[in-house]
N, CA, C and O atoms as a MOPAC input file, in Angstrom:
PM7 MOZYME 1SCF
protein

 N     17.20500 1    29.88500 1    16.24900 1
 C     16.74700 1    29.28400 1    17.48500 1
 C     17.75700 1    28.21600 1    17.89400 1
 O     18.17700 1    27.39200 1    17.08100 1
 N     18.13000 1    28.24700 1    19.14500 1
 C     19.05800 1    27.26400 1    19.69000 1
 C     18.27800 1    26.18300 1    20.41300 1
 O     17.12800 1    26.38500 1    20.80100 1
 N     18.91600 1    25.02800 1    20.59200 1
 C     18.33000 1    23.93700 1    21.35900 1
 C     19.20800 1    23.66500 1    22.56600 1
 O     20.42500 1    23.51700 1    22.44900 1
 N     18.58000 1    23.60100 1    23.71300 1
 C     19.25100 1    23.23700 1    24.94400 1
 C     18.92800 1    21.77100 1    25.20600 1
 O     17.76700 1    21.36800 1    25.13200 1
 N     19.94400 1    20.97600 1    25.50900 1
 C     19.76900 1    19.55300 1    25.81500 1
 C     20.29300 1    19.30300 1    27.22400 1
 O     21.42400 1    19.66600 1    27.54500 1
 N     19.46700 1    18.68400 1    28.06100 1
 C     19.86500 1    18.32400 1    29.42100 1
 C     19.32700 1    16.94000 1    29.73100 1
 O     18.38300 1    16.47200 1    29.09500 1
 N     19.93300 1    16.29300 1    30.71000 1
 C     19.36800 1    15.04500 1    31.21000 1
 C     19.74600 1    14.88500 1    32.67100 1
 O     20.73700 1    15.43900 1    33.14700 1
 N     18.92900 1    14.11300 1    33.36200 1
 C     19.16600 1    13.83300 1    34.77300 1
 C     18.73000 1    12.39700 1    35.04500 1
 O     17.69800 1    11.94400 1    34.55200 1
 N     19.52600 1    11.69700 1    35.83100 1
 C     19.17200 1    10.35900 1    36.28400 1
 C     18.50600 1    10.49000 1    37.64600 1
 O     19.03700 1    11.13200 1    38.55200 1
 N     17.33900 1     9.87500 1    37.77800 1
 C     16.55900 1     9.97500 1    39.00300 1
 C     16.25500 1     8.55400 1    39.49500 1
 O     15.77000 1     7.71300 1    38.73900 1
 N     16.54100 1     8.31000 1    40.74800 1
 C     16.30100 1     6.98900 1    41.34200 1
 C     14.83900 1     6.87900 1    41.75700 1
 O     14.50700 1     6.81600 1    42.94000 1
 N     13.97700 1     6.85800 1    40.74600 1
 C     12.53400 1     6.71700 1    40.94400 1
 C     11.95500 1     6.21800 1    39.62500 1
 O     12.56000 1     6.39400 1    38.56800 1
 N     10.79600 1     5.60400 1    39.69200 1
 C     10.15500 1     5.05700 1    38.49800 1
 C      9.73100 1     6.16700 1    37.53100 1
 O      9.59200 1     7.32600 1    37.92000 1
 N      9.53000 1     5.79200 1    36.27300 1
 C      9.01900 1     6.75600 1    35.28700 1
 C      7.68300 1     7.32400 1    35.74500 1
 O      7.41200 1     8.50900 1    35.55500 1
 N      6.85400 1     6.48700 1    36.34500 1
 C      5.55800 1     6.94900 1    36.83400 1
 C      5.72400 1     8.03400 1    37.89200 1
 O      5.01800 1     9.04200 1    37.85800 1
 N      6.64700 1     7.84200 1    38.82800 1
 C      6.86600 1     8.82800 1    39.88500 1
 C      7.42600 1    10.13700 1    39.32600 1
 O      7.01200 1    11.22000 1    39.73800 1
 N      8.36300 1    10.03500 1    38.39200 1
 C      8.95400 1    11.24100 1    37.79000 1
 C      7.89100 1    11.97200 1    36.96400 1
 O      7.77000 1    13.19500 1    37.03600 1
 N      7.13500 1    11.22000 1    36.19000 1
 C      6.05100 1    11.78700 1    35.38300 1
 C      5.09300 1    12.58500 1    36.26200 1
 O      4.77100 1    13.73300 1    35.95500 1
 N      4.64300 1    11.97600 1    37.35000 1
 C      3.70000 1    12.64300 1    38.24500 1
 C      4.30400 1    13.91300 1    38.84000 1
 O      3.62200 1    14.93100 1    38.96300 1
 N      5.57400 1    13.85100 1    39.20500 1
 C      6.22300 1    15.02600 1    39.78400 1
 C      6.32000 1    16.16800 1    38.77800 1
 O      6.21600 1    17.33500 1    39.15400 1
 N      6.51700 1    15.84200 1    37.51200 1
 C      6.62100 1    16.87300 1    36.47900 1
 C      5.27800 1    17.56800 1    36.27500 1
 O      5.23900 1    18.79400 1    36.16700 1
 N      4.17900 1    16.82200 1    36.22100 1
 C      2.90300 1    17.41200 1    35.80400 1
 C      1.91800 1    17.70000 1    36.93400 1
 O      0.94800 1    18.42500 1    36.71000 1
 N      2.12000 1    17.17200 1    38.12000 1
 C      1.18800 1    17.37800 1    39.22200 1
 C      1.35000 1    18.80000 1    39.76900 1
 O      2.47100 1    19.28200 1    39.92500 1
 N      0.25100 1    19.45500 1    40.05200 1
 C      0.25200 1    20.87800 1    40.40900 1
 C      1.21800 1    21.22900 1    41.54100 1
 O      2.04200 1    22.13000 1    41.38500 1
 N      1.13300 1    20.54100 1    42.66600 1
 C      1.95400 1    20.90200 1    43.82800 1
 C      3.44000 1    20.73200 1    43.54500 1
 O      4.23100 1    21.62500 1    43.84900 1
 N      3.82600 1    19.61200 1    42.97400 1
 C      5.25300 1    19.38700 1    42.69100 1
 C      5.73500 1    20.28100 1    41.54300 1
 O      6.88200 1    20.72800 1    41.55300 1
 N      4.87400 1    20.54600 1    40.55500 1
 C      5.24000 1    21.46300 1    39.47600 1
 C      5.63500 1    22.82200 1    40.05800 1
 O      6.64300 1    23.40600 1    39.65900 1
 N      4.85500 1    23.30800 1    40.98000 1
 C      5.13900 1    24.60700 1    41.59800 1
 C      6.47700 1    24.60000 1    42.33700 1
 O      7.11700 1    25.64400 1    42.46400 1
 N      6.90000 1    23.44400 1    42.82000 1
 C      8.17300 1    23.34600 1    43.53400 1
 C      9.35300 1    23.26700 1    42.57300 1
 O     10.31200 1    24.02700 1    42.70400 1
 N      9.28700 1    22.34800 1    41.60300 1
 C     10.47900 1    22.15700 1    40.77100 1
 C     10.69400 1    23.28800 1    39.77400 1
 O     11.79800 1    23.44400 1    39.25300 1
 N      9.65700 1    24.08100 1    39.49700 1
 C      9.82500 1    25.19800 1    38.55800 1
 C     10.22300 1    26.51000 1    39.23800 1
 O     10.36000 1    27.53100 1    38.56400 1
 N     10.41000 1    26.50100 1    40.54000 1
 C     10.81100 1    27.73700 1    41.24000 1
 C     12.07100 1    28.37800 1    40.67400 1
 O     12.13700 1    29.60600 1    40.62600 1
 N     13.08600 1    27.60800 1    40.23800 1
 C     14.27000 1    28.27400 1    39.67600 1
 C     13.97500 1    29.11600 1    38.42900 1
 O     14.74200 1    30.02200 1    38.10200 1
 N     12.88700 1    28.82900 1    37.74100 1
 C     12.49500 1    29.64800 1    36.58800 1
 C     11.76400 1    30.90300 1    37.04400 1
 O     12.01300 1    32.00000 1    36.54300 1
 N     10.85100 1    30.72300 1    38.01000 1
 C     10.06300 1    31.84500 1    38.51400 1
 C      9.38500 1    31.41800 1    39.80800 1
 O      8.55400 1    30.50900 1    39.80300 1
 N      9.72600 1    32.05700 1    40.89600 1
 C      9.09200 1    31.76100 1    42.18400 1
 C      7.59300 1    31.98200 1    42.05100 1
 O      7.14800 1    33.04700 1    41.62500 1
 N      6.82200 1    30.97400 1    42.41700 1
 C      5.36700 1    31.08700 1    42.36600 1
 C      4.75500 1    30.70600 1    41.03200 1
 O      3.56000 1    30.91600 1    40.82200 1
 N      5.55200 1    30.14700 1    40.12000 1
 C      4.99100 1    29.78200 1    38.82100 1
 C      4.00400 1    28.63300 1    38.96300 1
 O      4.10300 1    27.81400 1    39.87600 1
 N      3.05000 1    28.59100 1    38.03800 1
 C      2.01300 1    27.56800 1    38.04300 1
 C      1.47400 1    27.41000 1    36.62900 1
 O      1.83200 1    28.17600 1    35.73500 1
 N      0.62100 1    26.42600 1    36.42900 1
 C      0.00800 1    26.24300 1    35.11700 1
 C     -1.50400 1    26.20700 1    35.26200 1
 O     -2.04200 1    25.88300 1    36.32100 1
 N     -2.17900 1    26.55100 1    34.16300 1
 C     -3.62600 1    26.45800 1    34.06900 1
 C     -3.92300 1    25.71400 1    32.77900 1
 O     -3.54000 1    26.15300 1    31.69500 1
 N     -4.59300 1    24.60800 1    32.90300 1
 C     -4.91700 1    23.80000 1    31.73500 1
 C     -4.72300 1    22.33400 1    32.04900 1
 O     -4.48500 1    21.94800 1    33.19400 1
 N     -4.82800 1    21.52000 1    31.00500 1
 C     -4.72000 1    20.07000 1    31.17100 1
 C     -3.52300 1    19.53700 1    30.41000 1
 O     -3.20300 1    19.99100 1    29.31200 1
 N     -2.86900 1    18.56100 1    31.02300 1
 C     -1.76600 1    17.85800 1    30.38400 1
 C     -2.36900 1    16.75200 1    29.52000 1
 O     -2.39000 1    15.58700 1    29.91700 1
 N     -2.85800 1    17.12400 1    28.33400 1
 C     -3.44600 1    16.17000 1    27.39400 1
 C     -3.15200 1    16.66700 1    25.98000 1
 O     -3.17600 1    17.86900 1    25.71700 1
 N     -2.87700 1    15.73900 1    25.08400 1
 C     -2.54200 1    16.10100 1    23.70300 1
 C     -3.63600 1    16.97600 1    23.10200 1
 O     -4.82600 1    16.67100 1    23.19200 1
 N     -3.19700 1    18.07900 1    22.48300 1
 C     -4.10900 1    19.00400 1    21.83900 1
 C     -4.70300 1    20.05700 1    22.75400 1
 O     -5.36900 1    20.97700 1    22.27900 1
 N     -4.48000 1    19.94700 1    24.03900 1
 C     -5.06100 1    20.88800 1    25.00500 1
 C     -4.21200 1    22.14100 1    25.16200 1
 O     -2.98300 1    22.08000 1    25.13900 1
 N     -4.88000 1    23.27200 1    25.32000 1
 C     -4.19300 1    24.52100 1    25.63000 1
 C     -3.76000 1    24.50100 1    27.08000 1
 O     -4.44400 1    23.94900 1    27.94100 1
 N     -2.61500 1    25.11000 1    27.33800 1
 C     -2.10600 1    25.19700 1    28.69700 1
 C     -1.35000 1    26.52000 1    28.81900 1
 O     -0.63000 1    26.92700 1    27.90600 1
 N     -1.52500 1    27.17100 1    29.94700 1
 C     -0.83300 1    28.43400 1    30.21700 1
 C      0.15600 1    28.20700 1    31.35300 1
 O     -0.17500 1    27.59500 1    32.36800 1
 N      1.35600 1    28.70100 1    31.16900 1
 C      2.38800 1    28.65100 1    32.19800 1
 C      2.55400 1    30.06800 1    32.69500 1
 O      2.96400 1    30.95200 1    31.94300 1
 N      2.23400 1    30.29100 1    33.97100 1
 C      2.05900 1    31.64800 1    34.48200 1
 C      2.92900 1    31.95900 1    35.68600 1
 O      3.33100 1    31.07100 1    36.43900 1
 N      3.20700 1    33.24200 1    35.84600 1
 C      3.87700 1    33.76100 1    37.03600 1
 C      2.80600 1    34.32300 1    37.96000 1
 O      1.66500 1    34.49900 1    37.53300 1
 N      3.14400 1    34.61100 1    39.22000 1
 C      2.14600 1    35.18400 1    40.13200 1
 C      1.54600 1    36.49700 1    39.62600 1
 O      0.42400 1    36.84200 1    39.99800 1
 N      2.27000 1    37.22600 1    38.78800 1
 C      1.74700 1    38.48900 1    38.25500 1
 C      0.77400 1    38.27000 1    37.10100 1
 O      0.14500 1    39.22000 1    36.63200 1
 N      0.64400 1    37.02000 1    36.63800 1
 C     -0.29300 1    36.72400 1    35.55300 1
 C      0.35000 1    36.67500 1    34.18400 1
 O     -0.30700 1    36.30300 1    33.21100 1
 N      1.62100 1    37.04300 1    34.08100 1
 C      2.32200 1    36.94100 1    32.80700 1
 C      2.79400 1    35.52800 1    32.57600 1
 O      2.82000 1    34.71600 1    33.50100 1
 N      3.16900 1    35.22600 1    31.34500 1
 C      3.69400 1    33.89300 1    31.08600 1
 C      3.63200 1    33.50100 1    29.63700 1
 O      3.80100 1    34.32100 1    28.73500 1
 N      3.38000 1    32.20100 1    29.43300 1
 C      3.40100 1    31.61400 1    28.09800 1
 C      2.05000 1    30.97300 1    27.80300 1
 O      1.42300 1    30.37400 1    28.67600 1
 N      1.61700 1    31.11400 1    26.54800 1
 C      0.45700 1    30.38200 1    26.06200 1
 C      0.99800 1    29.25600 1    25.19300 1
 O      1.83000 1    29.47500 1    24.31300 1
 N      0.51400 1    28.05500 1    25.45400 1
 C      1.08800 1    26.87100 1    24.82400 1
 C     -0.00200 1    25.85000 1    24.54300 1
 O     -1.15900 1    26.02000 1    24.92600 1
 N      0.40100 1    24.79200 1    23.86900 1
 C     -0.47300 1    23.65100 1    23.62200 1
 C      0.35800 1    22.38900 1    23.83200 1
 O      1.55300 1    22.37100 1    23.53800 1
 N     -0.27500 1    21.34200 1    24.33800 1
 C      0.41300 1    20.07000 1    24.46900 1
 C      0.39300 1    19.43200 1    23.08300 1
 O     -0.64200 1    18.93900 1    22.63400 1
 N      1.54000 1    19.44200 1    22.41000 1
 C      1.63100 1    18.95400 1    21.03700 1
 C      1.54900 1    17.43500 1    20.97200 1
 O      0.95500 1    16.87200 1    20.05300 1
 N      2.14900 1    16.78400 1    21.95300 1
 C      2.13800 1    15.31500 1    21.99600 1
 C      2.30200 1    14.88700 1    23.44700 1
 O      3.01100 1    15.52900 1    24.22300 1
 N      1.64400 1    13.80900 1    23.79500 1
 C      1.75600 1    13.28800 1    25.15100 1
 C      1.57000 1    11.77000 1    25.10900 1
 O      0.54500 1    11.25800 1    24.66100 1
 N      2.59600 1    11.07600 1    25.59000 1
 C      2.54200 1     9.62700 1    25.76700 1
 C      2.85000 1     9.38100 1    27.24500 1
 O      3.99700 1     9.52600 1    27.66600 1
 N      1.84100 1     9.01000 1    28.03600 1
 C      2.02700 1     8.90700 1    29.48100 1
 C      3.26800 1     8.11900 1    29.88700 1
 O      3.53600 1     7.02400 1    29.39300 1
 N      4.00300 1     8.72100 1    30.79700 1
 C      5.21200 1     8.15400 1    31.38800 1
 C      6.32100 1     7.91800 1    30.37100 1
 O      7.26700 1     7.18300 1    30.65100 1
 N      6.21800 1     8.53600 1    29.18300 1
 C      7.23600 1     8.36100 1    28.14800 1
 C      7.66300 1     9.68000 1    27.50200 1
 O      8.85900 1     9.91300 1    27.32700 1
 N      6.70600 1    10.55400 1    27.14200 1
 C      7.07000 1    11.73400 1    26.35600 1
 C      6.01400 1    12.82500 1    26.48300 1
 O      4.81200 1    12.55900 1    26.46200 1
 N      6.49400 1    14.05700 1    26.61600 1
 C      5.64200 1    15.25000 1    26.56300 1
 C      6.30900 1    16.24800 1    25.61800 1
 O      7.50700 1    16.51100 1    25.72800 1
 N      5.53400 1    16.79400 1    24.70000 1
 C      6.02000 1    17.87900 1    23.84500 1
 C      5.08900 1    19.06900 1    24.02900 1
 O      3.89300 1    18.99400 1    23.74800 1
 N      5.66300 1    20.16500 1    24.50700 1
 C      4.91200 1    21.40900 1    24.70500 1
 C      5.29100 1    22.35900 1    23.57300 1
 O      6.46900 1    22.62500 1    23.33600 1
 N      4.28200 1    22.86100 1    22.88500 1
 C      4.49100 1    23.82300 1    21.79900 1
 C      4.11600 1    25.20500 1    22.33200 1
 O      2.94100 1    25.51400 1    22.52900 1
 N      5.14100 1    26.02900 1    22.56000 1
 C      4.90900 1    27.38200 1    23.06300 1
 C      4.54400 1    28.28100 1    21.88300 1
 O      5.24400 1    28.32100 1    20.87100 1
 N      3.43400 1    28.99900 1    22.03700 1
 C      2.87400 1    29.78700 1    20.93800 1
 C      3.00800 1    31.28800 1    21.11900 1
 O      2.92800 1    32.03600 1    20.14400 1
 N      3.21100 1    31.74300 1    22.34500 1
 C      3.30500 1    33.17400 1    22.56200 1
 C      3.37000 1    33.53200 1    24.02800 1
 O      3.44100 1    32.66900 1    24.90400 1
 N      3.34400 1    34.82400 1    24.26900 1
 C      3.41800 1    35.37200 1    25.62600 1
 C      2.02900 1    35.74800 1    26.12500 1
 O      1.08200 1    35.90100 1    25.35400 1
 N      1.94600 1    35.89000 1    27.42600 1
 C      0.76800 1    36.46800 1    28.06600 1
 C      1.26700 1    37.66500 1    28.86200 1
 O      2.13200 1    37.52900 1    29.72700 1
 N      0.71300 1    38.84100 1    28.56300 1
 C      1.02900 1    40.07800 1    29.28700 1
 C     -0.28300 1    40.69000 1    29.73700 1
 O     -1.19900 1    40.86900 1    28.93500 1
 N     -0.37400 1    41.00900 1    31.01200 1
 C     -1.58900 1    41.62300 1    31.54900 1
 C     -2.83400 1    40.83100 1    31.15300 1
 O     -3.85900 1    41.40200 1    30.78200 1
 N     -2.72400 1    39.50900 1    31.24000 1
 C     -3.81200 1    38.57800 1    30.94800 1
 C     -4.24800 1    38.57100 1    29.48500 1
 O     -5.30700 1    38.03500 1    29.16100 1
 N     -3.44100 1    39.16100 1    28.59600 1
 C     -3.74400 1    39.18300 1    27.16700 1
 C     -2.72400 1    38.31800 1    26.43100 1
 O     -1.51600 1    38.47900 1    26.60700 1
 N     -3.22300 1    37.39800 1    25.60500 1
 C     -2.34200 1    36.52900 1    24.83700 1
 C     -1.79700 1    37.26500 1    23.61700 1
 O     -2.52800 1    37.96700 1    22.91900 1
 N     -0.50500 1    37.09200 1    23.37600 1
 C      0.16000 1    37.64800 1    22.19900 1
 C      0.78700 1    36.48600 1    21.43400 1
 O      1.82200 1    35.95100 1    21.83300 1
 N      0.15000 1    36.10400 1    20.33800 1
 C      0.68100 1    35.01500 1    19.52000 1
 C      1.04600 1    35.46800 1    18.11700 1
 O      1.47200 1    34.65400 1    17.29700 1
 N      0.88500 1    36.76800 1    17.82500 1
 C      1.15000 1    37.18700 1    16.44900 1
 C      1.95200 1    38.47800 1    16.30100 1
 O      2.08700 1    38.98700 1    15.18800 1
 N      2.48500 1    39.01600 1    17.39200 1
 C      3.31600 1    40.21200 1    17.26300 1
 C      4.63600 1    39.83800 1    16.58700 1
 O      4.99800 1    38.66300 1    16.51500 1
 N      5.32400 1    40.81900 1    16.11100 1
 C      6.61800 1    40.58800 1    15.46800 1
 C      7.60100 1    39.93000 1    16.44400 1
 O      8.36700 1    39.04700 1    16.05800 1
 N      7.57400 1    40.36100 1    17.70500 1
 C      8.47500 1    39.78700 1    18.70800 1
 C      8.20500 1    38.29700 1    18.90500 1
 O      9.14500 1    37.51400 1    19.04000 1
 N      6.95400 1    37.90200 1    18.92400 1
 C      6.60400 1    36.48700 1    19.09900 1
 C      6.90700 1    35.70400 1    17.82900 1
 O      7.42800 1    34.59100 1    17.90100 1
 N      6.59300 1    36.26200 1    16.68000 1
 C      6.86900 1    35.55000 1    15.41200 1
 C      8.35400 1    35.28200 1    15.21800 1
 O      8.72700 1    34.40100 1    14.44400 1
 N      9.20600 1    36.03500 1    15.91300 1
 C     10.65400 1    35.82800 1    15.80600 1
 C     11.09300 1    34.49900 1    16.41700 1
 O     12.15800 1    33.98800 1    16.07100 1
 N     10.28600 1    33.92700 1    17.32700 1
 C     10.69700 1    32.67600 1    17.97500 1
 C      9.62900 1    31.58300 1    17.96400 1
 O      9.96300 1    30.40500 1    18.10000 1
 N      8.38900 1    31.93500 1    17.80900 1
 C      7.32100 1    30.92900 1    17.92300 1
 C      7.05500 1    30.23800 1    16.59400 1
 O      7.17200 1    30.86000 1    15.53800 1
 N      6.70300 1    28.97900 1    16.63500 1
 C      6.56600 1    28.17500 1    17.83800 1
 C      7.92200 1    27.69100 1    18.34600 1
 O      8.88600 1    27.58200 1    17.58800 1
 N      7.97200 1    27.40700 1    19.62800 1
 C      9.16100 1    26.84100 1    20.26600 1
 C      8.70600 1    25.60600 1    21.04500 1
 O      7.65200 1    25.61000 1    21.68100 1
 N      9.51000 1    24.56800 1    20.98300 1
 C      9.13600 1    23.31500 1    21.63200 1
 C      9.97000 1    23.05700 1    22.88100 1
 O     11.14300 1    23.42100 1    22.96200 1
 N      9.32500 1    22.42000 1    23.84700 1
 C      9.94900 1    21.97700 1    25.09700 1
 C      9.54200 1    20.51400 1    25.24600 1
 O      8.37200 1    20.20600 1    25.47500 1
 N     10.51500 1    19.61700 1    25.11500 1
 C     10.22900 1    18.18700 1    25.10300 1
 C     10.84600 1    17.47700 1    26.29800 1
 O     11.97400 1    17.76400 1    26.70000 1
 N     10.08300 1    16.54600 1    26.85500 1
 C     10.49800 1    15.72900 1    27.98700 1
 C     10.42400 1    14.26500 1    27.56000 1
 O      9.37000 1    13.79900 1    27.12600 1
 N     11.52900 1    13.54200 1    27.68000 1
 C     11.55100 1    12.11500 1    27.37200 1
 C     11.92200 1    11.35800 1    28.63700 1
 O     12.95700 1    11.62700 1    29.24600 1
 N     11.08000 1    10.41600 1    29.03000 1
 C     11.25100 1     9.61800 1    30.24100 1
 C     11.71200 1     8.22200 1    29.81700 1
 O     11.00700 1     7.53000 1    29.08200 1
 N     12.88500 1     7.81300 1    30.27600 1
 C     13.44300 1     6.51800 1    29.89900 1
 C     13.67400 1     5.69400 1    31.16100 1
 O     14.41000 1     6.10500 1    32.05800 1
 N     13.03200 1     4.51800 1    31.22000 1
 C     13.22500 1     3.61800 1    32.36000 1
 C     14.62700 1     3.02700 1    32.30200 1
 O     15.08700 1     2.59700 1    31.24400 1
 N     15.29900 1     3.00900 1    33.44400 1
 C     16.63700 1     2.43500 1    33.55300 1
 C     16.64800 1     1.45200 1    34.72300 1
 O     15.68800 1     1.36600 1    35.48800 1
 N     17.74300 1     0.71800 1    34.84600 1
 C     17.86300 1    -0.24900 1    35.94400 1
 C     17.79200 1     0.43300 1    37.30400 1
 O     17.34100 1    -0.16700 1    38.27900 1
 N     18.23800 1     1.68600 1    37.37000 1
 C     18.25700 1     2.39200 1    38.65000 1
 C     17.12100 1     3.41100 1    38.80000 1
 O     17.07100 1     4.12700 1    39.80000 1
 N     16.21000 1     3.48600 1    37.82500 1
 C     15.10500 1     4.43700 1    37.92300 1
 C     14.70100 1     5.00600 1    36.58100 1
 O     14.17100 1     4.29700 1    35.72600 1
 N     14.95700 1     6.29900 1    36.40000 1
 C     14.53200 1     7.01200 1    35.19900 1
 C     15.60800 1     7.99100 1    34.76500 1
 O     16.21100 1     8.67400 1    35.59200 1
 N     15.84400 1     8.05300 1    33.46600 1
 C     16.61700 1     9.14600 1    32.89400 1
 C     15.61300 1    10.07600 1    32.22800 1
 O     14.82300 1     9.65100 1    31.38500 1
 N     15.64900 1    11.32600 1    32.60700 1
 C     14.77900 1    12.34000 1    32.02400 1
 C     15.62100 1    13.21200 1    31.11000 1
 O     16.58200 1    13.84200 1    31.55000 1
 N     15.24900 1    13.24300 1    29.81900 1
 C     15.91800 1    14.10600 1    28.84100 1
 C     15.01500 1    15.30600 1    28.57200 1
 O     13.80200 1    15.17100 1    28.41100 1
 N     15.63100 1    16.47400 1    28.52700 1
 C     14.93100 1    17.71800 1    28.20100 1
 C     15.55400 1    18.29500 1    26.93800 1
 O     16.77600 1    18.35100 1    26.80500 1
 N     14.70400 1    18.72000 1    26.01700 1
 C     15.15400 1    19.44000 1    24.82500 1
 C     14.29900 1    20.69900 1    24.74000 1
 O     13.07200 1    20.61800 1    24.67000 1
 N     14.94000 1    21.85200 1    24.74600 1
 C     14.23100 1    23.13200 1    24.81900 1
 C     14.71000 1    24.04800 1    23.70300 1
 O     15.90200 1    24.34000 1    23.60400 1
 N     13.78000 1    24.50700 1    22.85600 1
 C     14.09000 1    25.56100 1    21.89700 1
 C     14.17800 1    26.87000 1    22.66300 1
 O     13.38300 1    27.12500 1    23.56700 1
 N     15.15800 1    27.70400 1    22.29400 1
 C     15.26200 1    28.99300 1    22.97800 1
 C     15.92000 1    30.01800 1    22.07100 1
 O     16.75500 1    29.69300 1    21.22800 1
 N     15.52500 1    31.24400 1    22.26900 1
 C     16.13300 1    32.35100 1    21.54100 1
 C     17.41100 1    32.77700 1    22.26800 1
 O     17.60200 1    32.46500 1    23.44300 1
 N     18.26800 1    33.48000 1    21.56200 1
 C     19.50900 1    33.98000 1    22.16600 1
 C     19.22700 1    34.80100 1    23.41900 1
 O     19.99300 1    34.77700 1    24.38300 1
 N     18.12700 1    35.51800 1    23.38600 1
 C     17.74500 1    36.40400 1    24.49300 1
 C     17.61500 1    35.66600 1    25.82300 1
 O     17.91400 1    36.23000 1    26.87600 1
 N     17.16700 1    34.40100 1    25.78100 1
 C     16.92200 1    33.64700 1    27.01400 1
 C     17.93600 1    32.53400 1    27.26400 1
 O     17.77600 1    31.75900 1    28.20600 1
 N     18.96800 1    32.44200 1    26.44200 1
 C     19.91400 1    31.34200 1    26.57800 1
 C     20.58500 1    31.30700 1    27.95300 1
 O     20.58800 1    30.26100 1    28.60200 1
 N     21.13700 1    32.39400 1    28.39700 1
 C     21.83400 1    32.41200 1    29.68700 1
 C     20.86800 1    32.04800 1    30.81800 1
 O     21.20400 1    31.24900 1    31.69200 1
 N     19.69600 1    32.62500 1    30.79700 1
 C     18.67800 1    32.36200 1    31.81400 1
 C     18.32600 1    30.87900 1    31.86600 1
 O     18.28900 1    30.28800 1    32.94500 1
 N     18.06700 1    30.26900 1    30.70000 1
 C     17.68800 1    28.85500 1    30.64300 1
 C     18.84000 1    27.94300 1    31.05800 1
 O     18.63000 1    26.95600 1    31.76300 1
 N     20.05200 1    28.26900 1    30.62400 1
 C     21.21200 1    27.44200 1    30.99700 1
 C     21.48000 1    27.50700 1    32.50400 1
 O     22.05600 1    26.57900 1    33.07300 1
 N     21.07500 1    28.57100 1    33.13000 1
 C     21.22600 1    28.71200 1    34.57400 1
 C     20.08000 1    28.02500 1    35.32200 1
 O     20.31900 1    27.32200 1    36.30300 1
 N     18.84200 1    28.22300 1    34.86700 1
 C     17.67000 1    27.75200 1    35.60600 1
 C     17.41000 1    26.25200 1    35.45800 1
 O     17.03000 1    25.60300 1    36.43200 1
 N     17.60300 1    25.69200 1    34.27200 1
 C     17.25700 1    24.28500 1    34.06500 1
 C     18.00000 1    23.33100 1    34.99900 1
 O     17.35000 1    22.48600 1    35.61500 1
 N     19.31000 1    23.41700 1    35.13700 1
 C     19.97600 1    22.48700 1    36.06200 1
 C     19.46100 1    22.59900 1    37.49900 1
 O     19.35000 1    21.59200 1    38.19900 1
 N     19.15200 1    23.80400 1    37.93200 1
 C     18.60500 1    23.99800 1    39.27200 1
 C     17.22500 1    23.35000 1    39.39300 1
 O     16.92400 1    22.69700 1    40.39200 1
 N     16.39400 1    23.53400 1    38.37200 1
 C     15.05200 1    22.95200 1    38.38700 1
 C     15.12700 1    21.42400 1    38.39500 1
 O     14.37800 1    20.77000 1    39.12000 1
 N     16.02100 1    20.86000 1    37.59800 1
 C     16.15600 1    19.40400 1    37.55600 1
 C     16.69000 1    18.84500 1    38.87300 1
 O     16.33200 1    17.73500 1    39.26500 1
 N     17.53800 1    19.60300 1    39.55100 1
 C     18.02600 1    19.17300 1    40.87200 1
 C     16.87300 1    19.12700 1    41.88000 1
 O     16.79900 1    18.20800 1    42.69600 1
 N     15.98600 1    20.10300 1    41.82600 1
 C     14.82200 1    20.10900 1    42.71500 1
 C     13.90600 1    18.92700 1    42.36400 1
 O     13.41800 1    18.23700 1    43.25800 1
 N     13.67700 1    18.69500 1    41.08300 1
 C     12.83300 1    17.58000 1    40.65200 1
 C     13.41200 1    16.25700 1    41.14100 1
 O     12.67800 1    15.40200 1    41.63700 1
 N     14.70400 1    16.09100 1    41.00700 1
 C     15.38700 1    14.86100 1    41.46600 1
 C     15.16200 1    14.66500 1    42.96700 1
 O     14.83200 1    13.56600 1    43.41200 1
 N     15.34100 1    15.72300 1    43.73300 1
 C     15.14600 1    15.65600 1    45.17900 1
 C     13.70100 1    15.29300 1    45.52200 1
 O     13.45800 1    14.46500 1    46.39900 1
 N     12.75100 1    15.90900 1    44.83300 1
 C     11.33800 1    15.59400 1    45.08000 1
 C     11.04000 1    14.11500 1    44.80900 1
 O     10.35200 1    13.45700 1    45.59000 1
 N     11.56200 1    13.61200 1    43.70900 1
 C     11.27300 1    12.22900 1    43.30100 1
 C     11.97600 1    11.20000 1    44.17800 1
 O     11.43700 1    10.12400 1    44.44000 1
 N     13.16400 1    11.53200 1    44.62300 1
 C     13.93500 1    10.57100 1    45.40700 1
 C     13.61900 1    10.64500 1    46.89500 1
 O     14.01700 1     9.77800 1    47.67300 1
 N     12.89700 1    11.69600 1    47.27900 1
 C     12.41500 1    11.82100 1    48.64400 1
 C     13.50500 1    11.91900 1    49.66000 1
 O     13.22700 1    12.02900 1    50.85400 1

């Protein structure tokens, strides 16, 4: 499993960046580079299950592993969702799960630095390296207005 590390400086408070990351409407906007129409179902709270879905209903089944408001989010991805059925124990899923996606929000003199750390399999490396910078650019634009 590889780790992707990214960061972006955003001229907005940690509170504003935090809200943009987890609020439904803005989430749907900044995640478009990953999948047009993507959304989540669940709560952003430690220990809570959350599904990250495409308009077709496929996606990821996950749990919020850790959450410190306006400071840190750790998402533990547990498996895929295909045709509304969760797959957390197939051989294909066991090859990569669990995988973590971590967000660290750091207050700076000019706003917030957001660090992303993403576990990824070789299969999705090119896709993630392409989509993440685009998604962070959209997030920056949303936050800076």
